[in-house]
N, CA and C atoms as a LAMMPS dump frame, in Angstrom:
ITEM: TIMESTEP
0
ITEM: NUMBER OF ATOMS
528
ITEM: BOX BOUNDS ff ff ff
-5.0000000000000000e+02 5.0000000000000000e+02
-5.0000000000000000e+02 5.0000000000000000e+02
-5.0000000000000000e+02 5.0000000000000000e+02
ITEM: ATOMS id mol type element x y z
1 1 1 N -34.43 -9.474 8.134
2 1 2 C -33.039 -9.108 7.943
3 1 3 C -32.262 -9.395 9.227
4 2 1 N -31.118 -10.012 9.088
5 2 2 C -30.278 -10.356 10.234
6 2 3 C -29.286 -9.232 10.469
7 3 1 N -29.244 -8.745 11.699
8 3 2 C -28.255 -7.73 12.037
9 3 3 C -27.032 -8.435 12.59
10 4 1 N -25.871 -7.943 12.207
11 4 2 C -24.629 -8.587 12.591
12 4 3 C -23.77 -7.6 13.354
13 5 1 N -23.472 -7.914 14.572
14 5 2 C -22.551 -7.112 15.359
15 5 3 C -21.172 -7.734 15.169
16 6 1 N -20.261 -6.993 14.585
17 6 2 C -18.947 -7.498 14.208
18 6 3 C -18.211 -8.173 15.366
19 7 1 N -18.346 -7.641 16.584
20 7 2 C -17.561 -8.18 17.686
21 7 3 C -18.361 -9.1 18.615
22 8 1 N -19.618 -9.387 18.274
23 8 2 C -20.424 -10.301 19.076
24 8 3 C -21.235 -11.169 18.12
25 9 1 N -20.574 -12.174 17.549
26 9 2 C -21.227 -12.982 16.524
27 9 3 C -21.667 -14.349 17.022
28 10 1 N -21.684 -14.554 18.322
29 10 2 C -22.151 -15.811 18.904
30 10 3 C -21.525 -17.041 18.268
31 11 1 N -20.197 -17.067 18.19
32 11 2 C -19.486 -18.246 17.727
33 11 3 C -19.364 -18.389 16.222
34 12 1 N -19.94 -17.509 15.453
35 12 2 C -19.813 -17.59 13.997
36 12 3 C -18.448 -17.09 13.577
37 13 1 N -17.939 -17.65 12.489
38 13 2 C -16.644 -17.207 11.977
39 13 3 C -16.754 -15.796 11.438
40 14 1 N -15.728 -15.01 11.666
41 14 2 C -15.738 -13.657 11.133
42 14 3 C -15.167 -13.676 9.718
43 15 1 N -15.499 -12.659 8.947
44 15 2 C -14.955 -12.503 7.617
45 15 3 C -13.646 -11.746 7.67
46 16 1 N -13.247 -11.227 6.561
47 16 2 C -12.025 -10.442 6.47
48 16 3 C -12.314 -9.055 7.01
49 17 1 N -11.57 -8.624 7.999
50 17 2 C -11.81 -7.326 8.627
51 17 3 C -10.538 -6.517 8.682
52 18 1 N -10.69 -5.252 8.436
53 18 2 C -9.57 -4.324 8.567
54 18 3 C -9.971 -3.329 9.648
55 19 1 N -9.096 -3.152 10.625
56 19 2 C -9.413 -2.239 11.717
57 19 3 C -8.258 -1.291 11.964
58 20 1 N -8.542 -0.27 12.714
59 20 2 C -7.512 0.648 13.171
60 20 3 C -7.363 0.42 14.668
61 21 1 N -6.155 0.295 15.131
62 21 2 C -5.92 0.092 16.544
63 21 3 C -6.079 -1.37 16.944
64 22 1 N -5.863 -1.671 18.204
65 22 2 C -5.962 -3.03 18.727
66 22 3 C -7.306 -3.196 19.422
67 23 1 N -8.244 -3.859 18.756
68 23 2 C -9.58 -4.027 19.321
69 23 3 C -9.566 -4.96 20.514
70 24 1 N -8.571 -5.799 20.618
71 24 2 C -8.552 -6.806 21.682
72 24 3 C -7.872 -6.296 22.942
73 25 1 N -7.145 -5.222 22.846
74 25 2 C -6.387 -4.679 23.984
75 25 3 C -5.557 -5.758 24.666
76 26 1 N -5.062 -6.682 23.842
77 26 2 C -4.148 -7.696 24.348
78 26 3 C -4.79 -8.942 24.913
79 27 1 N -6.129 -9.061 24.952
80 27 2 C -6.722 -10.241 25.573
81 27 3 C -6.728 -11.47 24.667
82 28 1 N -6.52 -11.297 23.344
83 28 2 C -6.401 -12.439 22.458
84 28 3 C -7.699 -13.145 22.158
85 29 1 N -8.835 -12.561 22.498
86 29 2 C -10.135 -13.181 22.234
87 29 3 C -10.605 -12.874 20.831
88 30 1 N -11.94 -12.725 20.677
89 30 2 C -12.49 -12.436 19.353
90 30 3 C -11.883 -11.145 18.829
91 31 1 N -11.541 -11.157 17.58
92 31 2 C -10.924 -9.987 16.976
93 31 3 C -9.42 -10.126 16.87
94 32 1 N -8.83 -11.076 17.581
95 32 2 C -7.396 -11.303 17.469
96 32 3 C -7.108 -11.796 16.061
97 33 1 N -6.09 -11.275 15.451
98 33 2 C -5.74 -11.696 14.109
99 33 3 C -6.32 -10.799 13.027
100 34 1 N -7.094 -9.797 13.402
101 34 2 C -7.578 -8.847 12.418
102 34 3 C -6.398 -8.001 11.938
103 35 1 N -6.495 -7.499 10.738
104 35 2 C -5.387 -6.735 10.17
105 35 3 C -5.387 -5.325 10.724
106 36 1 N -4.254 -4.896 11.228
107 36 2 C -4.095 -3.551 11.753
108 36 3 C -3.276 -2.749 10.756
109 37 1 N -3.869 -1.692 10.219
110 37 2 C -3.195 -0.881 9.204
111 37 3 C -2.646 0.431 9.751
112 38 1 N -2.487 0.529 11.074
113 38 2 C -1.967 1.764 11.659
114 38 3 C -0.591 2.131 11.109
115 39 1 N 0.228 1.151 10.781
116 39 2 C 1.596 1.422 10.34
117 39 3 C 1.773 1.274 8.832
118 40 1 N 0.665 1.249 8.084
119 40 2 C 0.717 1.11 6.636
120 40 3 C 0.443 2.466 5.99
121 41 1 N 1.294 2.824 5.046
122 41 2 C 1.123 4.08 4.329
123 41 3 C 1.198 3.832 2.835
124 42 1 N 0.174 4.241 2.088
125 42 2 C 0.22 4.123 0.632
126 42 3 C 0.885 5.358 0.023
127 43 1 N 1.946 5.127 -0.723
128 43 2 C 2.651 6.206 -1.423
129 43 3 C 2.382 6.029 -2.913
130 44 1 N 1.883 7.077 -3.54
131 44 2 C 1.578 7.013 -4.967
132 44 3 C 2.641 7.782 -5.721
133 45 1 N 3.269 7.081 -6.663
134 45 2 C 4.319 7.682 -7.481
135 45 3 C 3.767 7.938 -8.876
136 46 1 N 3.813 9.192 -9.289
137 46 2 C 3.431 9.599 -10.637
138 46 3 C 4.696 9.453 -11.477
139 47 1 N 4.722 8.452 -12.345
140 47 2 C 5.933 8.126 -13.096
141 47 3 C 6.338 9.286 -14.013
142 48 1 N 5.392 9.857 -14.752
143 48 2 C 5.702 10.927 -15.706
144 48 3 C 6.188 12.19 -15.004
145 49 1 N 5.549 12.556 -13.91
146 49 2 C 5.916 13.771 -13.186
147 49 3 C 7.121 13.575 -12.276
148 50 1 N 7.413 12.329 -11.911
149 50 2 C 8.524 12.056 -11.006
150 50 3 C 8.258 12.547 -9.595
151 51 1 N 7.008 12.396 -9.155
152 51 2 C 6.625 12.852 -7.821
153 51 3 C 6.068 11.702 -7.003
154 52 1 N 6.085 11.883 -5.686
155 52 2 C 5.525 10.899 -4.76
156 52 3 C 4.697 11.64 -3.73
157 53 1 N 3.572 11.036 -3.359
158 53 2 C 2.743 11.622 -2.31
159 53 3 C 1.997 10.528 -1.576
160 54 1 N 1.654 10.824 -0.343
161 54 2 C 0.869 9.902 0.469
162 54 3 C -0.599 10.206 0.218
163 55 1 N -1.383 9.164 -0.028
164 55 2 C -2.832 9.317 -0.168
165 55 3 C -3.484 8.177 0.601
166 56 1 N -3.933 8.475 1.807
167 56 2 C -4.505 7.449 2.682
168 56 3 C -5.779 6.842 2.113
169 57 1 N -6.429 7.502 1.183
170 57 2 C -7.607 6.946 0.533
171 57 3 C -7.303 5.659 -0.209
172 58 1 N -6.059 5.465 -0.598
173 58 2 C -5.666 4.255 -1.324
174 58 3 C -5.829 2.998 -0.477
175 59 1 N -5.876 3.134 0.847
176 59 2 C -6.09 1.965 1.705
177 59 3 C -7.404 1.27 1.367
178 60 1 N -8.352 2.025 0.852
179 60 2 C -9.664 1.474 0.496
180 60 3 C -9.969 1.687 -0.981
181 61 1 N -8.911 1.775 -1.81
182 61 2 C -9.034 1.978 -3.255
183 61 3 C -9.822 3.237 -3.578
184 62 1 N -9.604 4.285 -2.782
185 62 2 C -10.296 5.554 -2.995
186 62 3 C -9.323 6.727 -2.975
187 63 1 N -8.175 6.537 -3.574
188 63 2 C -7.223 7.642 -3.662
189 63 3 C -7.755 8.678 -4.645
190 64 1 N -7.189 9.866 -4.632
191 64 2 C -7.628 10.924 -5.545
192 64 3 C -7.538 10.491 -6.997
193 65 1 N -6.463 9.787 -7.356
194 65 2 C -6.32 9.394 -8.766
195 65 3 C -7.271 8.279 -9.166
196 66 1 N -7.793 7.531 -8.197
197 66 2 C -8.699 6.421 -8.504
198 66 3 C -10.17 6.841 -8.572
199 67 1 N -10.486 8.026 -8.082
200 67 2 C -11.881 8.469 -8.044
201 67 3 C -12.436 8.669 -9.45
202 68 1 N -13.676 8.231 -9.612
203 68 2 C -14.413 8.368 -10.874
204 68 3 C -13.746 7.644 -12.043
205 69 1 N -12.988 6.595 -11.722
206 69 2 C -12.333 5.779 -12.752
207 69 3 C -12.897 4.37 -12.669
208 70 1 N -13.227 3.817 -13.806
209 70 2 C -13.69 2.433 -13.871
210 70 3 C -12.493 1.563 -14.253
211 71 1 N -12.165 0.617 -13.391
212 71 2 C -10.961 -0.18 -13.582
213 71 3 C -11.229 -1.496 -14.291
214 72 1 N -10.216 -1.912 -15.021
215 72 2 C -10.232 -3.169 -15.745
216 72 3 C -8.918 -3.88 -15.47
217 73 1 N -8.908 -5.18 -15.651
218 73 2 C -7.667 -5.942 -15.499
219 73 3 C -6.986 -6.141 -16.849
220 74 1 N -7.463 -5.432 -17.877
221 74 2 C -6.917 -5.556 -19.232
222 74 3 C -6.4 -4.197 -19.706
223 75 1 N -5.112 -4.106 -19.974
224 75 2 C -4.514 -2.846 -20.421
225 75 3 C -5.099 -2.374 -21.753
226 76 1 N -5.518 -3.311 -22.601
227 76 2 C -6.06 -2.921 -23.908
228 76 3 C -7.355 -2.112 -23.782
229 77 1 N -8.031 -2.185 -22.656
230 77 2 C -9.241 -1.385 -22.444
231 77 3 C -8.932 0.11 -22.347
232 78 1 N -7.662 0.46 -22.201
233 78 2 C -7.266 1.864 -22.098
234 78 3 C -7.069 2.508 -23.467
235 79 1 N -7.273 1.775 -24.524
236 79 2 C -7.187 2.277 -25.901
237 79 3 C -5.827 2.924 -26.191
238 80 1 N -4.786 2.352 -25.627
239 80 2 C -3.428 2.81 -25.905
240 80 3 C -2.993 4.062 -25.171
241 81 1 N -3.822 4.581 -24.277
242 81 2 C -3.461 5.802 -23.549
243 81 3 C -3.31 5.542 -22.075
244 82 1 N -3.165 6.613 -21.335
245 82 2 C -3.105 6.512 -19.883
246 82 3 C -1.794 6.971 -19.296
247 83 1 N -1.845 7.215 -18.025
248 83 2 C -0.696 7.681 -17.258
249 83 3 C -0.366 6.635 -16.209
250 84 1 N 0.897 6.294 -16.093
251 84 2 C 1.32 5.22 -15.187
252 84 3 C 1.623 5.759 -13.788
253 85 1 N 1.189 4.971 -12.818
254 85 2 C 1.453 5.248 -11.401
255 85 3 C 1.915 3.964 -10.74
256 86 1 N 2.659 4.124 -9.66
257 86 2 C 2.982 3.006 -8.773
258 86 3 C 2.326 3.293 -7.438
259 87 1 N 1.595 2.329 -6.93
260 87 2 C 1.082 2.409 -5.569
261 87 3 C 2.034 1.567 -4.728
262 88 1 N 2.78 2.227 -3.865
263 88 2 C 3.779 1.539 -3.04
264 88 3 C 3.276 1.509 -1.605
265 89 1 N 3.111 0.295 -1.107
266 89 2 C 2.683 0.108 0.276
267 89 3 C 3.93 0.135 1.15
268 90 1 N 3.996 1.058 2.087
269 90 2 C 5.131 1.19 2.997
270 90 3 C 4.656 0.85 4.4
271 91 1 N 5.319 -0.113 5.022
272 91 2 C 4.992 -0.499 6.388
273 91 3 C 6.139 -0.093 7.3
274 92 1 N 5.781 0.481 8.441
275 92 2 C 6.803 0.844 9.429
276 92 3 C 6.613 -0.024 10.664
277 93 1 N 7.684 -0.177 11.405
278 93 2 C 7.606 -0.897 12.668
279 93 3 C 8.477 -0.179 13.679
280 94 1 N 8.163 -0.381 14.933
281 94 2 C 8.932 0.241 16
282 94 3 C 9.855 -0.808 16.592
283 95 1 N 11.139 -0.493 16.596
284 95 2 C 12.142 -1.371 17.199
285 95 3 C 12.695 -0.677 18.433
286 96 1 N 13.578 -1.331 19.148
287 96 2 C 14.149 -0.691 20.342
288 96 3 C 15.009 0.517 19.975
289 97 1 N 15.51 0.54 18.723
290 97 2 C 16.273 1.698 18.257
291 97 3 C 15.368 2.843 17.823
292 98 1 N 14.093 2.526 17.548
293 98 2 C 13.138 3.532 17.095
294 98 3 C 12.399 3.049 15.866
295 99 1 N 11.494 3.865 15.321
296 99 2 C 10.725 3.443 14.151
297 99 3 C 11.606 3.304 12.913
298 100 1 N 11.194 2.396 12.026
299 100 2 C 11.948 2.173 10.793
300 100 3 C 11.012 1.73 9.687
301 101 1 N 11.453 1.943 8.447
302 101 2 C 10.737 1.403 7.302
303 101 3 C 11.024 -0.095 7.269
304 102 1 N 9.971 -0.908 7.335
305 102 2 C 10.168 -2.355 7.435
306 102 3 C 9.854 -3.087 6.139
307 103 1 N 8.71 -2.806 5.557
308 103 2 C 8.297 -3.513 4.35
309 103 3 C 7.829 -2.542 3.287
310 104 1 N 7.932 -2.956 2.03
311 104 2 C 7.477 -2.125 0.916
312 104 3 C 7.182 -3.02 -0.277
313 105 1 N 6.103 -2.723 -0.955
314 105 2 C 5.758 -3.479 -2.154
315 105 3 C 5.006 -2.561 -3.11
316 106 1 N 5.339 -2.673 -4.397
317 106 2 C 4.778 -1.783 -5.417
318 106 3 C 3.794 -2.519 -6.316
319 107 1 N 2.676 -1.848 -6.599
320 107 2 C 1.668 -2.368 -7.514
321 107 3 C 1.408 -1.304 -8.592
322 108 1 N 1.239 -1.76 -9.822
323 108 2 C 1.073 -0.866 -10.967
324 108 3 C -0.375 -0.418 -11.149
325 109 1 N -0.525 0.826 -11.589
326 109 2 C -1.821 1.364 -12.006
327 109 3 C -1.594 2.242 -13.228
328 110 1 N -2.523 2.196 -14.161
329 110 2 C -2.494 3.099 -15.307
330 110 3 C -3.872 3.739 -15.378
331 111 1 N -3.909 5.058 -15.469
332 111 2 C -5.172 5.792 -15.49
333 111 3 C -5.268 6.593 -16.784
334 112 1 N -6.343 6.377 -17.52
335 112 2 C -6.635 7.144 -18.745
336 112 3 C -7.817 8.046 -18.383
337 113 1 N -7.493 9.223 -17.867
338 113 2 C -8.492 10.13 -17.322
339 113 3 C -9.526 10.56 -18.368
340 114 1 N -9.111 10.753 -19.621
341 114 2 C -10.025 11.241 -20.653
342 114 3 C -11.202 10.29 -20.886
343 115 1 N -10.952 8.998 -20.814
344 115 2 C -12.043 8.04 -21.027
345 115 3 C -12.523 7.424 -19.709
346 116 1 N -12.012 7.939 -18.608
347 116 2 C -12.397 7.497 -17.258
348 116 3 C -12.235 5.996 -17.068
349 117 1 N -11.147 5.473 -17.581
350 117 2 C -10.827 4.05 -17.459
351 117 3 C -9.44 3.911 -16.841
352 118 1 N -9.244 2.784 -16.171
353 118 2 C -7.96 2.527 -15.567
354 118 3 C -7.637 1.047 -15.577
355 119 1 N -6.357 0.771 -15.398
356 119 2 C -5.887 -0.611 -15.32
357 119 3 C -5.269 -0.828 -13.95
358 120 1 N -5.723 -1.872 -13.281
359 120 2 C -5.067 -2.37 -12.073
360 120 3 C -5.62 -3.754 -11.8
361 121 1 N -4.82 -4.524 -11.111
362 121 2 C -5.255 -5.857 -10.696
363 121 3 C -5.411 -5.774 -9.178
364 122 1 N -6.658 -5.673 -8.738
365 122 2 C -6.936 -5.473 -7.319
366 122 3 C -6.315 -6.559 -6.454
367 123 1 N -6.364 -7.797 -6.916
368 123 2 C -5.769 -8.891 -6.138
369 123 3 C -4.269 -8.664 -5.948
370 124 1 N -3.601 -8.141 -6.962
371 124 2 C -2.172 -7.84 -6.859
372 124 3 C -1.942 -6.737 -5.828
373 125 1 N -2.79 -5.713 -5.837
374 125 2 C -2.651 -4.619 -4.867
375 125 3 C -2.81 -5.145 -3.441
376 126 1 N -3.802 -5.993 -3.222
377 126 2 C -4.046 -6.546 -1.891
378 126 3 C -2.894 -7.464 -1.465
379 127 1 N -2.429 -8.297 -2.371
380 127 2 C -1.315 -9.191 -2.055
381 127 3 C -0.045 -8.41 -1.743
382 128 1 N 0.192 -7.334 -2.488
383 128 2 C 1.385 -6.513 -2.225
384 128 3 C 1.271 -5.822 -0.866
385 129 1 N 0.072 -5.353 -0.52
386 129 2 C -0.122 -4.747 0.797
387 129 3 C 0.169 -5.78 1.886
388 130 1 N -0.295 -6.996 1.71
389 130 2 C -0.057 -8.066 2.672
390 130 3 C 1.439 -8.354 2.81
391 131 1 N 2.143 -8.4 1.679
392 131 2 C 3.591 -8.656 1.716
393 131 3 C 4.309 -7.547 2.483
394 132 1 N 3.933 -6.288 2.218
395 132 2 C 4.563 -5.166 2.925
396 132 3 C 4.268 -5.236 4.419
397 133 1 N 3.039 -5.601 4.781
398 133 2 C 2.675 -5.753 6.195
399 133 3 C 3.564 -6.764 6.901
400 134 1 N 3.968 -7.789 6.161
401 134 2 C 4.798 -8.853 6.729
402 134 3 C 6.29 -8.533 6.673
403 135 1 N 6.642 -7.312 6.238
404 135 2 C 8.038 -6.892 6.226
405 135 3 C 8.806 -7.264 4.981
406 136 1 N 8.123 -7.75 3.954
407 136 2 C 8.799 -8.083 2.704
408 136 3 C 9.016 -6.82 1.872
409 137 1 N 9.994 -6.9 0.988
410 137 2 C 10.288 -5.787 0.083
411 137 3 C 10.183 -6.313 -1.34
412 138 1 N 9.223 -5.784 -2.095
413 138 2 C 8.998 -6.22 -3.475
414 138 3 C 8.892 -4.976 -4.35
415 139 1 N 10.043 -4.508 -4.806
416 139 2 C 10.092 -3.304 -5.634
417 139 3 C 10.709 -3.563 -7.002
418 140 1 N 11.023 -4.818 -7.307
419 140 2 C 11.664 -5.168 -8.574
420 140 3 C 10.892 -4.7 -9.808
421 141 1 N 9.548 -4.746 -9.802
422 141 2 C 8.834 -4.332 -11.02
423 141 3 C 8.985 -2.844 -11.354
424 142 1 N 9.364 -2.025 -10.392
425 142 2 C 9.447 -0.582 -10.611
426 142 3 C 10.609 -0.216 -11.531
427 143 1 N 10.408 0.867 -12.29
428 143 2 C 11.479 1.393 -13.133
429 143 3 C 12.466 2.166 -12.255
430 144 1 N 13.683 2.342 -12.744
431 144 2 C 14.745 2.99 -11.964
432 144 3 C 14.391 4.419 -11.56
433 145 1 N 13.877 5.272 -12.461
434 145 2 C 13.521 6.63 -12.019
435 145 3 C 12.477 6.642 -10.888
436 146 1 N 11.519 5.739 -10.931
437 146 2 C 10.505 5.681 -9.873
438 146 3 C 11.108 5.217 -8.551
439 147 1 N 12.073 4.318 -8.615
440 147 2 C 12.762 3.887 -7.394
441 147 3 C 13.522 5.059 -6.77
442 148 1 N 14.139 5.883 -7.612
443 148 2 C 14.843 7.062 -7.099
444 148 3 C 13.876 8.024 -6.425
445 149 1 N 12.709 8.229 -7.039
446 149 2 C 11.695 9.108 -6.457
447 149 3 C 11.271 8.57 -5.092
448 150 1 N 11.02 7.27 -5.004
449 150 2 C 10.614 6.664 -3.737
450 150 3 C 11.712 6.798 -2.69
451 151 1 N 12.936 6.488 -3.067
452 151 2 C 14.057 6.59 -2.125
453 151 3 C 14.191 8.012 -1.584
454 152 1 N 14.17 8.99 -2.472
455 152 2 C 14.321 10.384 -2.049
456 152 3 C 13.149 10.819 -1.164
457 153 1 N 11.949 10.354 -1.496
458 153 2 C 10.766 10.678 -0.703
459 153 3 C 10.895 10.113 0.708
460 154 1 N 11.261 8.843 0.82
461 154 2 C 11.387 8.215 2.139
462 154 3 C 12.491 8.87 2.965
463 155 1 N 13.59 9.216 2.323
464 155 2 C 14.678 9.912 3.03
465 155 3 C 14.22 11.266 3.552
466 156 1 N 13.479 11.998 2.727
467 156 2 C 13.049 13.344 3.093
468 156 3 C 11.989 13.319 4.196
469 157 1 N 11.029 12.417 4.112
470 157 2 C 9.927 12.368 5.063
471 157 3 C 10.403 12.013 6.463
472 158 1 N 11.256 11.009 6.582
473 158 2 C 11.727 10.566 7.9
474 158 3 C 13.16 10.047 7.784
475 159 1 N 14.136 10.95 7.805
476 159 2 C 15.54 10.53 7.65
477 159 3 C 15.984 9.497 8.677
478 160 1 N 15.492 9.62 9.913
479 160 2 C 15.899 8.669 10.952
480 160 3 C 15.324 7.277 10.688
481 161 1 N 14.128 7.213 10.121
482 161 2 C 13.565 5.908 9.768
483 161 3 C 14.333 5.307 8.595
484 162 1 N 14.766 6.151 7.67
485 162 2 C 15.549 5.666 6.535
486 162 3 C 16.867 5.066 7.026
487 163 1 N 17.498 5.7 7.999
488 163 2 C 18.766 5.197 8.533
489 163 3 C 18.609 3.804 9.141
490 164 1 N 17.467 3.545 9.779
491 164 2 C 17.217 2.25 10.417
492 164 3 C 16.444 1.292 9.505
493 165 1 N 16.199 1.663 8.272
494 165 2 C 15.326 0.897 7.365
495 165 3 C 15.818 -0.527 7.14
496 166 1 N 14.865 -1.371 6.767
497 166 2 C 15.143 -2.742 6.369
498 166 3 C 16.278 -2.724 5.331
499 167 1 N 17.359 -3.471 5.551
500 167 2 C 18.477 -3.474 4.603
501 167 3 C 18.062 -3.873 3.181
502 168 1 N 17.084 -4.749 3.06
503 168 2 C 16.608 -5.152 1.739
504 168 3 C 15.951 -3.975 1.014
505 169 1 N 15.237 -3.144 1.745
506 169 2 C 14.621 -1.94 1.149
507 169 3 C 15.7 -1.003 0.639
508 170 1 N 16.702 -0.772 1.462
509 170 2 C 17.805 0.093 1.027
510 170 3 C 18.51 -0.476 -0.194
511 171 1 N 18.701 -1.795 -0.202
512 171 2 C 19.385 -2.434 -1.338
513 171 3 C 18.587 -2.295 -2.615
514 172 1 N 17.273 -2.506 -2.554
515 172 2 C 16.462 -2.409 -3.762
516 172 3 C 16.305 -0.964 -4.24
517 173 1 N 16.508 0.005 -3.352
518 173 2 C 16.404 1.407 -3.754
519 173 3 C 17.776 2.053 -3.985
520 174 1 N 18.833 1.264 -3.924
521 174 2 C 20.191 1.777 -4.175
522 174 3 C 20.452 1.8 -5.668
523 175 1 N 19.787 2.698 -6.363
524 175 2 C 19.908 2.804 -7.83
525 175 3 C 20.455 4.178 -8.185
526 176 1 N 21.159 4.243 -9.256
527 176 2 C 21.692 5.533 -9.74
528 176 3 C 21.481 5.692 -11.202
């Protein structure tokens, strides 16, 4: 069996890595370009309840609502039932004015708890997280009530960040 030390691979290409913090401490050597999720927050919106909450487990597809659920990429596997959620990736950045909401992207999930089945497209969730990391705002698929819940949640959690937020985020959440 070959043991692999992630940061000492003797010239071999590294795979996809997610880390916390800056492993390179600015030297730009091995580990440069790894994804840093320190400023990424997954917000889960319960569409039926009209609530929003942060669940950091969603960073690794292990949020409370995802536990003990077998996922499919086909909605018909839910047998016509289920509860809809939006997983919204929120990225913040620090500017000279202070921290602000920079990027946001929403991915759909439907959970049918009774049959322990769920619908989500993992590739879509990962792509949306990547878009939010890059400062893009992709909230068009969300319904208007869910956008209101997200807007109110972001305003309440950090009003000063909302004031400095990406103008595109404010525009997409300016619904009544």
